[in-house]
Residue frames relative to the residue before (quaternion, step in Angstrom):
aa qw qx qy qz dx dy dz
M 1.0000 0.0000 0.0000 0.0000 0.00 0.00 0.00
T 0.4932 -0.6486 0.5113 0.2733 3.41 -1.28 0.71
A 0.6786 -0.5315 0.3524 0.3646 3.39 -1.19 0.42
P 0.5227 -0.6655 0.4047 0.3466 3.71 -0.70 0.79
E 0.3928 -0.7175 0.5427 0.1905 3.54 -1.08 0.74
L 0.0010 -0.7777 0.6281 -0.0260 3.58 -0.76 0.98
V 0.0890 -0.7691 0.6305 -0.0556 3.44 -1.02 1.25
I 0.1248 -0.7681 0.6273 0.0305 3.54 -1.02 1.02
H 0.1439 -0.7911 0.5915 0.0603 3.55 -0.76 1.10
F 0.1931 -0.7478 0.6152 0.1583 3.62 -0.92 0.67
G 0.5573 0.6045 -0.4269 0.3765 3.60 -0.61 0.90
D 0.7034 -0.4122 0.3771 0.4394 3.53 -1.54 0.13
N 0.4340 -0.7269 0.4347 0.3070 3.65 -0.55 0.88
L 0.5794 0.5687 -0.3874 0.4367 3.63 0.99 -0.62
D 0.6498 0.5199 -0.2923 0.4712 3.60 0.87 -0.86
V 0.6856 0.4896 -0.2582 0.4727 3.55 0.90 -1.11
L 0.6739 0.5395 -0.2895 0.4136 3.61 0.85 -0.90
A 0.6181 0.5556 -0.3394 0.4406 3.47 1.19 -0.80
G 0.6467 0.5431 -0.3180 0.4309 3.54 1.09 -0.30
F 0.6259 0.5057 -0.3424 0.4851 3.64 1.19 -0.30
E 0.5661 -0.6288 0.4627 0.2646 3.49 -1.43 0.76
D 0.6186 -0.5421 0.4139 0.3900 3.54 -1.13 0.47
E 0.8383 0.0720 -0.0640 0.5367 3.67 -1.17 0.72
S 0.3959 0.7428 -0.4634 0.2770 3.59 0.69 0.93
F 0.7263 0.3774 -0.2406 0.5217 3.47 1.35 0.07
D 0.4041 -0.7493 0.4799 0.2119 3.64 -0.83 0.79
L 0.7676 0.0277 -0.0079 0.6402 3.56 1.17 -0.61
I 0.0583 -0.7532 0.6550 -0.0189 3.51 -1.02 1.00
Y 0.0441 -0.7613 0.6441 -0.0600 3.52 -0.89 1.24
I 0.0585 0.7929 -0.6062 0.0188 3.69 -0.77 0.68
D 0.0631 -0.7557 0.6508 0.0375 3.53 -1.14 0.73
P 0.1002 -0.8571 0.5048 0.0220 3.41 0.25 1.41
P 0.6875 -0.3549 0.3599 0.5214 3.67 -1.23 -0.16
F 0.3915 -0.7131 0.5208 0.2586 3.70 -1.03 0.69
N 0.4215 -0.6883 0.4865 0.3346 3.59 1.15 -0.22
T 0.1730 0.8430 -0.4880 0.1456 3.57 0.90 0.87
G 0.4218 -0.7092 0.4500 0.3415 3.43 1.34 -0.47
R 0.6520 0.4423 -0.3080 0.5334 3.76 1.29 0.20
T 0.5743 -0.4944 0.5506 0.3501 3.27 -1.74 0.07
Q 0.2385 -0.7819 0.5546 0.1555 3.52 -0.62 0.97
R 0.1834 0.7987 -0.5592 0.1259 3.63 -0.52 1.00
R 0.2254 -0.7130 0.6560 0.1026 3.46 -1.28 0.73
D 0.2407 -0.7900 0.5482 0.1321 3.58 -0.21 1.34
R 0.1637 -0.7592 0.6293 0.0278 3.44 -1.27 1.03
I 0.0749 -0.7419 0.6635 0.0621 3.47 -1.23 0.64
K 0.1554 -0.6934 0.6816 0.1746 3.50 -1.56 0.19
A 0.3918 -0.7230 0.5465 0.1583 3.43 -1.28 0.84
E 0.0968 -0.7596 0.6408 0.0552 3.59 -1.02 0.91
V 0.5259 -0.6086 0.4851 0.3430 3.59 -1.06 0.63
D 0.2210 0.7451 -0.6053 0.1717 3.56 -0.83 1.11
Q 0.3556 -0.7732 0.4746 0.2247 3.56 -0.54 0.98
G 0.6838 0.3819 -0.3080 0.5401 3.55 1.33 -0.06
G 0.3148 0.8041 -0.4470 0.2334 3.59 1.35 0.47
D 0.6081 -0.6038 0.4292 0.2855 3.52 -1.39 0.10
R 0.7492 0.3173 -0.1660 0.5572 3.55 1.24 -0.19
T 0.2274 -0.7673 0.5776 0.1608 3.50 -1.19 0.56
G 0.1656 -0.8049 0.5652 0.0727 3.60 -0.74 0.91
F 0.8106 -0.2852 0.1617 0.4852 3.46 -1.47 -0.23
G 0.8250 0.2996 -0.1790 0.4444 3.51 -1.10 0.65
G 0.5807 -0.5977 0.3529 0.4255 3.43 1.37 -0.10
R 0.4376 0.7160 -0.4437 0.3144 3.51 1.36 -0.06
R 0.3239 -0.7535 0.5508 0.1548 3.55 -0.97 0.91
Y 0.2071 -0.7709 0.6015 -0.0313 3.44 -1.24 1.04
R 0.1090 -0.7408 0.6453 0.1515 3.57 -1.21 0.58
T 0.3172 -0.7889 0.5080 0.1379 3.32 -0.92 1.01
V 0.0500 -0.8109 0.5822 0.0322 3.63 -0.87 0.82
A 0.5068 -0.6545 0.4955 0.2631 3.45 -1.00 1.10
V 0.1421 -0.7488 0.6439 0.0670 3.58 -1.24 0.84
D 0.6854 -0.4609 0.3316 0.4559 3.47 -1.36 0.14
S 0.1825 -0.8077 0.5565 0.0681 3.64 -0.93 0.84
P 0.5169 -0.6423 0.4557 0.3355 3.53 -1.00 0.83
A 0.1302 0.8169 -0.5581 0.0657 3.60 -0.93 0.61
F 0.0033 0.7873 -0.6157 -0.0330 3.64 -1.19 0.33
Q 0.5147 -0.6375 0.4820 0.3105 3.54 -1.24 0.54
D 0.1238 -0.7822 0.6093 0.0402 3.48 -0.80 1.13
R 0.4867 0.6145 -0.4529 0.4247 3.59 0.48 1.18
F 0.0117 -0.7773 0.6238 -0.0811 3.50 -0.89 1.21
D 0.3857 -0.7052 0.5241 0.2816 3.60 -0.89 0.80
D 0.7542 0.0843 -0.0701 0.6474 3.75 1.04 -0.60
Y 0.2466 -0.8210 0.4958 0.1389 3.65 0.01 1.34
L 0.6928 0.5182 -0.2534 0.4327 3.47 0.98 -1.09
A 0.5923 0.5292 -0.3736 0.4792 3.58 1.04 -0.66
F 0.6541 0.5264 -0.3042 0.4500 3.55 0.98 -0.92
L 0.7163 0.4772 -0.2523 0.4423 3.59 0.89 -1.01
E 0.6446 0.6296 -0.3317 0.2794 3.59 0.82 -1.14
P 0.6895 0.4452 -0.3228 0.4714 3.63 0.73 -0.88
R 0.6712 0.4788 -0.3541 0.4413 3.65 0.97 -0.57
L 0.6070 0.4864 -0.3888 0.4938 3.73 1.06 -0.48
T 0.6209 0.5412 -0.3694 0.4304 3.61 0.89 -0.71
E 0.6179 0.5406 -0.3022 0.4843 3.61 1.14 -0.85
A 0.5807 0.5860 -0.3299 0.4589 3.56 1.10 -0.89
W 0.7032 0.4877 -0.2780 0.4363 3.54 0.83 -1.01
R 0.5954 0.5778 -0.3067 0.4664 3.56 1.16 -0.91
L 0.7739 0.4257 -0.1865 0.4302 3.53 0.67 -1.23
L 0.6178 0.5815 -0.3746 0.3740 3.59 1.19 -0.40
A 0.5071 -0.6572 0.4809 0.2822 3.61 -1.04 0.89
P 0.6783 -0.5416 0.2936 0.4004 3.56 -1.17 0.60
T 0.7594 0.3165 -0.2070 0.5294 3.70 1.04 -0.53
G 0.4248 0.7682 -0.3817 0.2893 3.54 1.41 0.33
S 0.2959 -0.7324 0.5844 0.1858 3.53 -1.26 0.37
F 0.1816 -0.7650 0.6104 0.0959 3.47 -1.21 0.73
F 0.1240 -0.7997 0.5851 0.0516 3.70 -0.81 0.98
L 0.1131 -0.7559 0.6435 0.0417 3.63 -0.84 0.88
H 0.1295 -0.7981 0.5883 0.0133 3.58 -0.55 1.19
L 0.0996 0.7873 -0.5814 0.1796 3.57 -0.57 1.41
D 0.2938 -0.6902 0.5879 0.3028 3.49 -1.29 -0.31
F 0.8037 -0.3589 0.2084 0.4264 3.54 -1.45 -0.08
R 0.5649 0.6361 -0.4086 0.3306 3.65 1.03 -0.42
E 0.8467 0.1427 -0.0231 0.5121 3.61 0.84 -0.98
V 0.4845 0.7280 -0.4194 0.2436 3.66 1.25 -0.33
H 0.6473 0.5110 -0.3622 0.4344 3.60 1.00 -0.66
Y 0.6290 0.4991 -0.3413 0.4886 3.66 1.01 -0.71
A 0.6906 0.4653 -0.3356 0.4404 3.60 0.69 -0.95
K 0.6039 0.5329 -0.3947 0.4421 3.73 1.03 -0.59
V 0.6072 0.5299 -0.3704 0.4619 3.76 0.98 -0.58
M 0.6774 0.4982 -0.2796 0.4634 3.45 0.90 -0.89
L 0.6406 0.5109 -0.3246 0.4726 3.60 0.97 -0.79
D 0.6126 0.5365 -0.3511 0.4622 3.60 0.94 -0.80
G 0.6653 0.5201 -0.2873 0.4520 3.54 1.03 -0.64
I 0.7223 0.4557 -0.2287 0.4672 3.52 1.17 -0.79
F 0.7485 0.3557 -0.1739 0.5320 3.44 1.03 -1.02
G 0.4720 -0.6063 0.4865 0.4159 3.65 0.96 -0.80
R 0.5438 -0.6515 0.4107 0.3333 3.59 -0.76 0.79
P 0.6618 0.4913 -0.3534 0.4425 3.66 0.85 -0.67
S 0.5981 0.5517 -0.3638 0.4534 3.69 1.23 -0.19
F 0.5272 0.6128 -0.4095 0.4229 3.66 1.18 -0.02
Q 0.1069 -0.8486 0.5162 0.0441 3.54 -0.41 1.06
N 0.8036 -0.1789 0.0926 0.5601 3.67 1.06 -0.75
E 0.2075 -0.6758 0.6578 0.2599 3.40 -1.36 0.37
I 0.2328 -0.7767 0.5806 0.0736 3.55 -0.59 1.18
V 0.1756 -0.7670 0.6077 0.1076 3.62 -0.88 0.86
W 0.1724 -0.7661 0.6145 0.0761 3.44 -0.81 1.17
S 0.0681 -0.8342 0.5464 -0.0316 3.49 -0.28 1.31
Y 0.0324 -0.7907 0.6090 -0.0531 3.47 -0.95 1.06
D 0.2132 -0.7699 0.5877 0.1282 3.70 -1.17 0.51
Y 0.4463 0.6481 -0.4892 0.3762 3.56 0.14 1.25
G 0.7308 0.4524 -0.2876 0.4226 3.51 -1.18 0.60
A 0.7487 -0.4435 0.2934 0.3958 3.60 -1.31 0.16
R 0.3140 -0.7175 0.5892 0.1986 3.58 -1.18 0.53
S 0.4092 -0.6660 0.5714 0.2500 3.57 -1.20 0.79
K 0.2709 -0.7361 0.5971 0.1680 3.56 -1.24 0.69
K 0.6400 0.4838 -0.3037 0.5140 3.66 1.29 0.23
R 0.8210 0.0311 -0.0222 0.5697 3.68 0.96 -0.25
W 0.6090 -0.4739 0.4012 0.4936 3.68 -1.15 0.08
S 0.4972 -0.6672 0.4989 0.2425 3.44 -1.01 1.06
P 0.3705 -0.7113 0.5574 0.2146 3.74 -0.79 1.08
K 0.1181 0.8058 -0.5685 0.1161 3.45 -0.63 1.12
H 0.6457 0.4356 -0.3617 0.5124 3.59 0.87 0.90
D 0.2628 -0.6808 0.6597 0.1797 3.47 -1.43 0.28
N 0.3012 -0.7273 0.5807 0.2075 3.67 -1.35 0.41
L 0.0836 -0.7792 0.6182 0.0607 3.38 -1.24 0.87
L 0.1617 -0.8016 0.5657 0.1062 3.55 -0.53 1.09
W 0.1434 -0.7808 0.6074 0.0275 3.51 -0.93 1.15
Y 0.0325 -0.7619 0.6439 -0.0629 3.34 -1.04 1.37
S 0.2449 -0.7511 0.5856 0.1815 3.54 -1.14 0.64
K 0.5713 -0.5756 0.4393 0.3864 3.55 -1.08 0.46
D 0.7648 0.1635 -0.1028 0.6146 3.54 1.11 -0.85
P 0.5006 -0.6974 0.4132 0.3038 3.55 -0.81 1.03
I 0.7650 0.3895 -0.1789 0.4808 3.59 1.13 -0.57
E 0.7792 0.2787 -0.1368 0.5445 3.54 0.83 -1.00
Y 0.2995 0.7120 -0.5887 0.2383 3.67 -0.38 1.17
T 0.5935 -0.5549 0.4836 0.3255 3.49 -1.50 0.37
F 0.2040 0.7383 -0.6229 0.1587 3.54 -0.79 1.26
R 0.0707 -0.8405 0.5367 0.0221 3.58 0.01 1.20
F 0.3130 -0.8096 0.4792 0.1300 3.48 0.18 1.54
E 0.6480 0.5710 -0.2881 0.4137 3.50 0.92 -1.25
E 0.7489 0.4214 -0.2800 0.4280 3.63 0.92 -0.71
I 0.4033 0.7048 -0.4742 0.3402 3.58 1.20 0.33
D 0.4205 -0.7283 0.4938 0.2212 3.56 -0.84 1.04
R 0.4150 -0.7340 0.4931 0.2143 3.51 -1.05 0.68
I 0.1291 -0.7816 0.6057 0.0744 3.62 -0.99 0.79
P 0.6108 -0.5832 0.3889 0.3682 3.55 -1.23 0.56
Y 0.4546 -0.6169 0.5411 0.3464 3.57 -1.29 0.34
M 0.5567 -0.6090 0.4734 0.3083 3.42 -1.19 0.83
A 0.7734 0.1724 -0.0533 0.6078 3.68 1.09 -0.84
P 0.1166 -0.8508 0.5058 0.0818 3.56 0.46 1.08
A 0.5735 0.6270 -0.3447 0.3989 3.49 1.19 -0.76
L 0.6835 0.5286 -0.2802 0.4182 3.62 1.06 -0.73
V 0.7467 0.4042 -0.1995 0.4892 3.55 1.20 -0.45
G 0.5987 -0.5923 0.3942 0.3680 3.63 1.05 -0.13
A 0.6161 -0.6023 0.3726 0.3448 3.48 -1.13 0.61
E 0.6474 0.5171 -0.3430 0.4425 3.67 1.04 -0.64
K 0.6584 0.4414 -0.3245 0.5162 3.70 0.94 -0.71
A 0.6176 0.5515 -0.3650 0.4257 3.60 0.89 -0.82
E 0.6355 0.5611 -0.2749 0.4537 3.59 0.97 -0.92
R 0.7005 0.4947 -0.2119 0.4687 3.45 1.02 -1.02
G 0.2891 -0.7498 0.5291 0.2724 3.50 1.00 -0.93
K 0.3724 -0.7256 0.5267 0.2397 3.63 -1.26 0.21
T 0.5315 -0.5899 0.4907 0.3587 3.59 -1.24 0.37
P 0.5416 -0.6451 0.4392 0.3126 3.55 -1.06 0.81
T 0.4505 -0.6492 0.5386 0.2923 3.54 -1.26 0.43
D 0.7063 -0.4033 0.3454 0.4682 3.50 -1.21 -0.76
V 0.6321 0.4437 -0.3484 0.5312 3.53 1.31 0.36
W 0.0895 -0.8488 0.5199 0.0352 3.51 -0.30 1.15
W 0.1994 -0.7561 0.6066 0.1432 3.76 -0.59 1.01
N 0.2336 0.7476 -0.5943 0.1827 3.51 -0.79 1.15
T 0.4284 -0.7215 0.4577 0.2939 3.55 -0.63 0.81
I 0.5487 -0.5843 0.4345 0.4109 3.60 -1.13 0.29
V 0.6727 -0.4490 0.3484 0.4738 3.57 -1.19 -0.15
S 0.4477 -0.7043 0.4631 0.2984 3.57 -0.64 1.03
P 0.4536 -0.6983 0.4852 0.2668 3.54 -0.97 1.00
T 0.7486 0.2939 -0.2460 0.5409 3.67 1.16 -0.07
G 0.5305 0.6679 -0.4183 0.3124 3.60 1.14 0.20
K 0.6710 -0.5146 0.3372 0.4138 3.65 -1.19 0.28
E 0.6119 0.5672 -0.3450 0.4299 3.61 1.23 -0.63
K 0.5123 0.6754 -0.4018 0.3465 3.61 1.02 -0.45
T 0.1019 -0.7965 0.5852 0.1127 3.65 -0.71 0.84
G 0.5314 -0.5990 0.4449 0.4010 3.71 1.07 -0.42
Y 0.5756 0.5981 -0.3812 0.4071 3.60 1.20 -0.15
P 0.4656 -0.7248 0.4194 0.2865 3.56 -0.72 1.00
T 0.7678 0.3122 -0.1876 0.5270 3.68 -0.86 0.56
Q 0.3654 0.7234 -0.5156 0.2782 3.71 1.06 0.18
K 0.3035 -0.7539 0.5724 0.1093 3.46 -0.96 1.21
P 0.6052 -0.6042 0.3930 0.3380 3.66 -1.10 0.70
L 0.4906 -0.6408 0.4849 0.3368 3.68 -0.84 0.72
G 0.6076 0.5714 -0.3814 0.3986 3.77 0.92 -0.52
V 0.6791 0.4777 -0.3100 0.4631 3.54 0.95 -0.88
L 0.6472 0.5003 -0.3232 0.4758 3.72 1.04 -0.71
E 0.6295 0.5353 -0.3316 0.4552 3.65 0.99 -0.90
R 0.6237 0.5135 -0.3669 0.4613 3.66 0.90 -0.68
I 0.6774 0.4895 -0.3040 0.4573 3.58 0.87 -0.85
V 0.6395 0.5471 -0.3190 0.4358 3.46 0.90 -0.93
R 0.7289 0.4985 -0.2375 0.4046 3.48 0.68 -1.29
V 0.7558 0.4158 -0.2132 0.4587 3.59 1.03 -0.87
H 0.7743 0.3582 -0.1648 0.4950 3.49 1.07 -0.79
S 0.7578 0.2023 -0.2306 0.5759 3.66 1.07 0.49
D 0.4769 -0.6558 0.5234 0.2617 3.49 -1.45 0.44
P 0.6177 -0.4830 0.4552 0.4219 3.61 -1.28 0.17
G 0.7597 0.3008 -0.2507 0.5192 3.63 -0.85 0.94
D 0.5116 0.6514 -0.4250 0.3650 3.72 1.08 -0.25
R 0.4528 -0.6530 0.5661 0.2193 3.44 -1.32 0.52
L 0.0906 -0.8233 0.5603 -0.0052 3.68 -0.62 1.12
L 0.1369 -0.8126 0.5647 0.0441 3.69 -1.11 0.53
D 0.0523 0.7342 -0.6760 0.0356 3.50 -1.09 0.91
F 0.0767 -0.8365 0.5423 0.0172 3.54 -0.32 1.16
F 0.6041 0.3052 -0.3949 0.6213 3.62 1.24 0.75
A 0.0040 -0.9044 0.4257 0.0303 3.67 0.69 0.82
G 0.1931 -0.8367 0.5017 0.1049 3.52 1.14 -0.51
S 0.8234 -0.1495 0.1325 0.5311 3.55 -0.63 -1.20
G 0.5476 -0.6715 0.3707 0.3343 3.53 1.22 0.19
T 0.2275 0.8050 -0.5228 0.1641 3.69 1.07 0.51
L 0.6259 0.5416 -0.3338 0.4511 3.62 0.95 -0.82
G 0.6547 0.5453 -0.2865 0.4381 3.49 1.03 -0.95
E 0.6482 0.4611 -0.3154 0.5174 3.55 1.01 -0.80
A 0.6623 0.4842 -0.3542 0.4488 3.71 0.66 -0.83
A 0.6314 0.5338 -0.3597 0.4324 3.68 0.98 -0.74
V 0.7107 0.4788 -0.2772 0.4344 3.48 0.68 -1.23
R 0.7055 0.4914 -0.2628 0.4377 3.62 0.76 -0.90
N 0.7269 0.3207 -0.2233 0.5648 3.55 1.35 -0.19
E 0.5800 -0.6591 0.3446 0.3324 3.57 1.22 0.88
R 0.5111 0.5593 -0.5007 0.4186 3.61 0.86 0.91
N 0.4365 -0.6485 0.5527 0.2889 3.61 -1.27 0.37
A 0.0747 -0.8136 0.5766 -0.0033 3.62 -1.02 0.65
V 0.2090 -0.7064 0.6682 0.1039 3.49 -1.34 0.74
L 0.0482 -0.7945 0.6052 0.0138 3.64 -0.84 0.96
V 0.0677 -0.7997 0.5965 -0.0085 3.55 -1.01 0.89
D 0.1627 0.7449 -0.6343 0.1278 3.58 -1.02 1.02
N 0.2677 -0.7651 0.5583 0.1767 3.50 -1.20 0.61
N 0.5384 0.5818 -0.4266 0.4355 3.52 1.24 0.44
P 0.4772 -0.7007 0.4652 0.2548 3.63 -0.69 1.19
E 0.6568 0.4929 -0.3142 0.4764 3.60 1.09 -0.84
A 0.5897 0.5276 -0.3821 0.4774 3.75 0.98 -0.41
I 0.6329 0.5465 -0.3280 0.4395 3.50 0.83 -1.03
A 0.6936 0.4976 -0.2721 0.4441 3.60 0.92 -0.98
V 0.6109 0.5378 -0.3198 0.4851 3.48 1.11 -0.76
M 0.6528 0.5093 -0.3010 0.4732 3.68 0.95 -1.02
R 0.6271 0.5382 -0.3666 0.4274 3.57 0.90 -0.97
Q 0.7126 0.4842 -0.2760 0.4261 3.53 0.74 -0.97
R 0.7027 0.5212 -0.2213 0.4308 3.45 0.92 -1.10
L 0.7680 0.2904 -0.1445 0.5522 3.54 0.93 -0.94
R 0.2861 0.7582 -0.5519 0.1968 3.68 0.92 0.33
F 0.6154 0.5565 -0.3723 0.4159 3.72 1.00 -0.71
A 0.6787 0.4807 -0.3093 0.4611 3.66 1.24 -0.47
Q 0.2958 -0.7730 0.4962 0.2623 3.57 1.29 -0.13
P 0.0205 -0.8563 0.5132 -0.0538 3.56 0.60 1.27
K 0.3833 -0.6977 0.5528 0.2462 3.53 -1.16 0.44
L 0.1603 -0.8274 0.5300 0.0940 3.63 -0.41 0.97
I 0.1767 -0.7870 0.5884 0.0564 3.55 -1.04 0.92
D 0.8437 -0.0301 0.0047 0.5359 3.57 -0.57 1.15
A 0.3416 0.7391 -0.5146 0.2686 3.55 1.14 0.51
P 0.5365 -0.6135 0.4681 0.3416 3.56 -1.28 0.75
P 0.5789 -0.5827 0.4032 0.4033 3.64 -1.01 0.36
E 0.5641 -0.6317 0.4186 0.3280 3.48 -1.21 0.57
């Protein structure tokens, strides 16, 4: 098999999507802004050796931390659904007959988006609401702390769609003694609740881009809902996680984003895949 093709477009996604042919993508995943009403920012620092610094490192060496430019975007919309609807309609147009579409949101807008998607795809095409649950970060003292995102899965055809059951990763049983040694050794398939940590703030996977999603979550979607050689699309590409998941699993991918900081992050992160850049700002 030839090496996967990875293409990154810089521009407004509605304009870029208009140039793609009908039913030309086998899997579409998008992680749009969640309409949090805040500026999304991932603060970054660098450390410089300084005996009078504010941090201690290996061997007792002292460092001074200095803030550097941090990727950010405004996550605020006066009419979020009016922003989202034409893009969801384009997703339906671009999806192959046996393809799947995933919309990644959280509690703020997911219920409104589902009603809209029922109208675009048809209610029979709704397959699952997947809850990605994580256990990290601050806890609220005024309500149950929100620690999950929602992924809505729709298929273009309600019956004929790609679902590679044999590619599902196995997870441990919570009570292995109840199922016997053989089943416990094999593990079980996940349900519609996926437990997966966020991207580690100190791990190698971290790009510094706000709202970056874990590679493990995207790889599960890619392996199960597409075949090797398929063409995948993410038109809110952000840090490019879908692109990495696609290439590492022998799929082709097209990524679209209109944030120059996102393009810069993807250039660095996906350099190993030698992506083709369309209308990208200079480095």
